[in-house]
MIBAVO-177061 format. One line per field, with one value per residue: y, z, x of N, C-alpha, C in turn; residue number from 1; residue in three letters. Coordinates in steps of 0.05 Angstrom, whole numbers, plus 5000, padded with zeros to 4 digits. Atoms other than C-alpha are relative to their C-alpha. Example, Ala and Ser with C-alpha at 12.3 -4.5 7.8 and 13.67 -1.06 7.14 Angstrom:
% residues 2
n_yy = [4976, 4976]
n_zz = [5000, 4999]
n_xx = [5018, 4984]
ca_yy = [4910, 4979]
ca_zz = [5156, 5143]
ca_xx = [5246, 5273]
c_yy = [5024, 5022]
c_zz = [5000, 5014]
c_xx = [5018, 4985]
num = [1, 2]
residuo = [ALA, SER]
% end
This chain:
% residues 85
n_yy = [4977, 4976, 4988, 4988, 5017, 5011, 5023, 5014, 5016, 5016, 4989, 4976, 5004, 5025, 5013, 5014, 4992, 4980, 5002, 4974, 5000, 4973, 5000, 4996, 4975, 5003, 5022, 4995, 5001, 5019, 5000, 4996, 4994, 5000, 4985, 4998, 4973, 4982, 4996, 5022, 5016, 5029, 5016, 4987, 5022, 4999, 5015, 5003, 5000, 5010, 4988, 5001, 5007, 4990, 5013, 4981, 5015, 4989, 4972, 4995, 4989, 4971, 4991, 5000, 4986, 5014, 4982, 5012, 4980, 5009, 5004, 4974, 4988, 4985, 5012, 5009, 5004, 5014, 5003, 5007, 5025, 5005, 5027, 5006, 5027]
n_zz = [5000, 5002, 4975, 4983, 4991, 5023, 4997, 5026, 5000, 5024, 5027, 5002, 4983, 4985, 5002, 4976, 4978, 5006, 4983, 4993, 4989, 4995, 4994, 4973, 4988, 4991, 4981, 4975, 5005, 4983, 5007, 5028, 5006, 5028, 5005, 5028, 5011, 4989, 4972, 4984, 4989, 5006, 4979, 4983, 4984, 4991, 5017, 4990, 5023, 5024, 5017, 4991, 5021, 4995, 5016, 5013, 5015, 4996, 5006, 5026, 5017, 4997, 4990, 4971, 4989, 4979, 4985, 4976, 4978, 4976, 4977, 4989, 5020, 5021, 5026, 5009, 5028, 5011, 5029, 5009, 5016, 5014, 4999, 5024, 5000]
n_xx = [5017, 4985, 4990, 5021, 5021, 5015, 5018, 5005, 5025, 5002, 5003, 5016, 5024, 5003, 5027, 5008, 4983, 4980, 4977, 4989, 4972, 4991, 4971, 4991, 5009, 5028, 5001, 5015, 5029, 5015, 5029, 5006, 5028, 5008, 5025, 5009, 4995, 5020, 4994, 5010, 4979, 5003, 4986, 4980, 4989, 4972, 4982, 4973, 4982, 5012, 5021, 5027, 5019, 5027, 5021, 5017, 5020, 5027, 5000, 5011, 4980, 4996, 4974, 4998, 4977, 4987, 4983, 4987, 4996, 4985, 5018, 5009, 5018, 4985, 5002, 4974, 4999, 5023, 5002, 5026, 5001, 5026, 5012, 5015, 5011]
ca_yy = [5000, 5072, 5119, 5155, 5126, 5080, 5033, 4981, 4950, 4892, 4866, 4932, 4927, 4873, 4823, 4781, 4802, 4856, 4849, 4908, 4918, 4979, 5001, 5014, 5087, 5062, 5007, 5045, 5036, 5003, 5020, 5014, 5042, 5030, 5079, 5079, 5140, 5168, 5164, 5102, 5064, 4992, 4967, 4993, 4946, 4940, 4917, 4890, 4881, 4867, 4843, 4849, 4818, 4851, 4812, 4854, 4800, 4834, 4905, 4935, 4954, 5023, 5063, 5056, 5093, 5055, 5094, 5075, 5111, 5106, 5087, 5161, 5175, 5206, 5193, 5153, 5138, 5108, 5094, 5084, 5019, 4994, 4935, 4905, 4843]
ca_zz = [5000, 4993, 5045, 5071, 5109, 5061, 5061, 5005, 4991, 4943, 4901, 4881, 4860, 4909, 4905, 4968, 5010, 5013, 5040, 5075, 5085, 5113, 5124, 5187, 5196, 5208, 5258, 5318, 5285, 5330, 5300, 5229, 5202, 5135, 5110, 5047, 5002, 5032, 5102, 5127, 5174, 5150, 5202, 5260, 5295, 5333, 5293, 5309, 5264, 5192, 5143, 5153, 5113, 5108, 5085, 5034, 5007, 5035, 5014, 4957, 4896, 4903, 4932, 5004, 5048, 5093, 5150, 5206, 5273, 5334, 5401, 5418, 5355, 5312, 5238, 5210, 5139, 5092, 5022, 4980, 4948, 4903, 4912, 4848, 4837]
ca_xx = [5000, 5021, 5052, 4989, 4931, 4894, 4835, 4828, 4759, 4752, 4720, 4689, 4634, 4615, 4557, 4559, 4619, 4672, 4742, 4774, 4849, 4884, 4956, 4996, 4973, 4902, 4921, 4891, 4823, 4772, 4704, 4678, 4614, 4580, 4527, 4486, 4494, 4430, 4460, 4424, 4471, 4480, 4529, 4571, 4618, 4683, 4743, 4812, 4872, 4851, 4834, 4759, 4702, 4634, 4572, 4536, 4490, 4428, 4448, 4408, 4449, 4480, 4538, 4561, 4610, 4659, 4692, 4741, 4747, 4792, 4764, 4758, 4716, 4771, 4760, 4819, 4800, 4750, 4728, 4666, 4644, 4588, 4541, 4514, 4472]
c_yy = [5025, 5012, 5011, 4980, 4990, 4976, 4988, 4982, 4984, 4975, 5025, 5005, 4972, 4989, 4987, 5008, 5019, 4996, 5027, 4996, 5029, 4999, 5008, 5026, 4998, 4978, 5007, 4998, 4979, 4999, 5004, 5004, 5000, 5014, 4998, 5029, 5020, 5006, 4978, 4983, 4970, 4983, 5019, 4979, 5006, 4983, 4996, 5001, 4985, 4974, 4994, 4992, 5009, 4985, 5021, 4987, 5011, 5030, 5003, 5012, 5031, 5006, 5002, 5013, 4984, 5019, 4985, 5023, 4987, 4996, 5026, 5015, 5016, 4985, 4994, 4997, 4985, 4999, 4994, 4973, 4997, 4972, 4997, 4971, 4989]
c_zz = [5000, 5027, 5019, 5010, 4976, 5008, 4972, 5004, 4974, 5005, 5000, 4971, 5012, 4995, 5025, 5024, 4990, 5020, 5003, 5011, 5004, 5009, 5029, 5013, 5011, 5021, 5026, 4996, 5018, 4994, 4970, 4997, 4970, 4998, 4971, 4992, 5011, 5030, 5019, 5010, 4995, 5021, 5015, 5019, 5008, 4981, 5014, 4975, 4976, 4991, 5012, 4977, 5008, 4981, 4989, 4984, 5001, 4994, 4972, 4982, 5003, 5011, 5030, 5009, 5024, 5015, 5025, 5020, 5022, 5022, 5012, 4980, 4978, 4974, 4990, 4970, 4990, 4970, 4993, 4985, 4988, 5004, 4974, 5002, 4973]
c_xx = [5018, 5007, 4978, 4980, 4983, 4983, 4996, 4975, 4999, 4984, 4982, 4993, 4999, 4972, 4991, 5017, 5022, 5022, 5012, 5028, 5008, 5029, 5005, 4989, 4972, 4998, 4986, 4969, 4987, 4970, 4998, 4970, 4996, 4973, 4994, 5004, 4980, 5004, 4991, 5024, 4994, 5012, 5019, 5010, 5029, 5017, 5027, 5018, 4987, 5012, 4972, 4982, 4972, 4980, 4982, 4978, 4972, 4998, 4987, 5022, 5002, 5028, 4999, 5026, 5010, 5018, 5011, 5006, 5017, 4980, 4990, 4982, 5014, 4998, 5028, 5002, 4975, 5001, 4971, 5001, 4972, 4992, 4984, 4990, 4998]
num = [1, 2, 3, 4, 5, 6, 7, 8, 9, 10, 11, 12, 13, 14, 15, 16, 17, 18, 19, 20, 21, 22, 23, 24, 25, 26, 27, 28, 29, 30, 31, 32, 33, 34, 35, 36, 37, 38, 39, 40, 41, 42, 43, 44, 45, 46, 47, 48, 49, 50, 51, 52, 53, 54, 55, 56, 57, 58, 59, 60, 61, 62, 63, 64, 65, 66, 67, 68, 69, 70, 71, 72, 73, 74, 75, 76, 77, 78, 79, 80, 81, 82, 83, 84, 85]
residuo = [MET, SER, ASP, GLY, PRO, LYS, VAL, ARG, LEU, PHE, PRO, ASN, PRO, ALA, THR, THR, SER, LEU, GLN, VAL, LYS, TRP, ASN, GLU, GLN, LEU, LYS, PRO, ALA, SER, ILE, MET, ILE, VAL, ASN, GLY, ILE, THR, GLY, LYS, GLN, MET, VAL, SER, THR, SER, ILE, SER, ASN, GLY, PRO, LEU, ARG, ILE, ASN, VAL, ALA, ASN, TYR, VAL, PRO, GLY, ILE, TYR, VAL, PHE, ARG, MET, PHE, SER, SER, THR, GLY, THR, TYR, LEU, GLY, GLY, ALA, THR, PHE, GLN, VAL, SER, LYS]
% end
């Protein structure tokens, strides 16, 4: 991965599951949140060292936003992904 904080989501677009990897700068991450493009929260959960797999089989096709936060609520990084069926 590159030098700056980075989140990698794949495959993108996803159909059933999405794998998430992140680099060392984001290691203090402890919470991840996925929202639909309209703002609806799809999932919020604690995380540990990656990689992480998210089940998107029940998500409707569209664009989603993945965000990672520290235990104190500081935004660490994120990315968008697409679900297609």
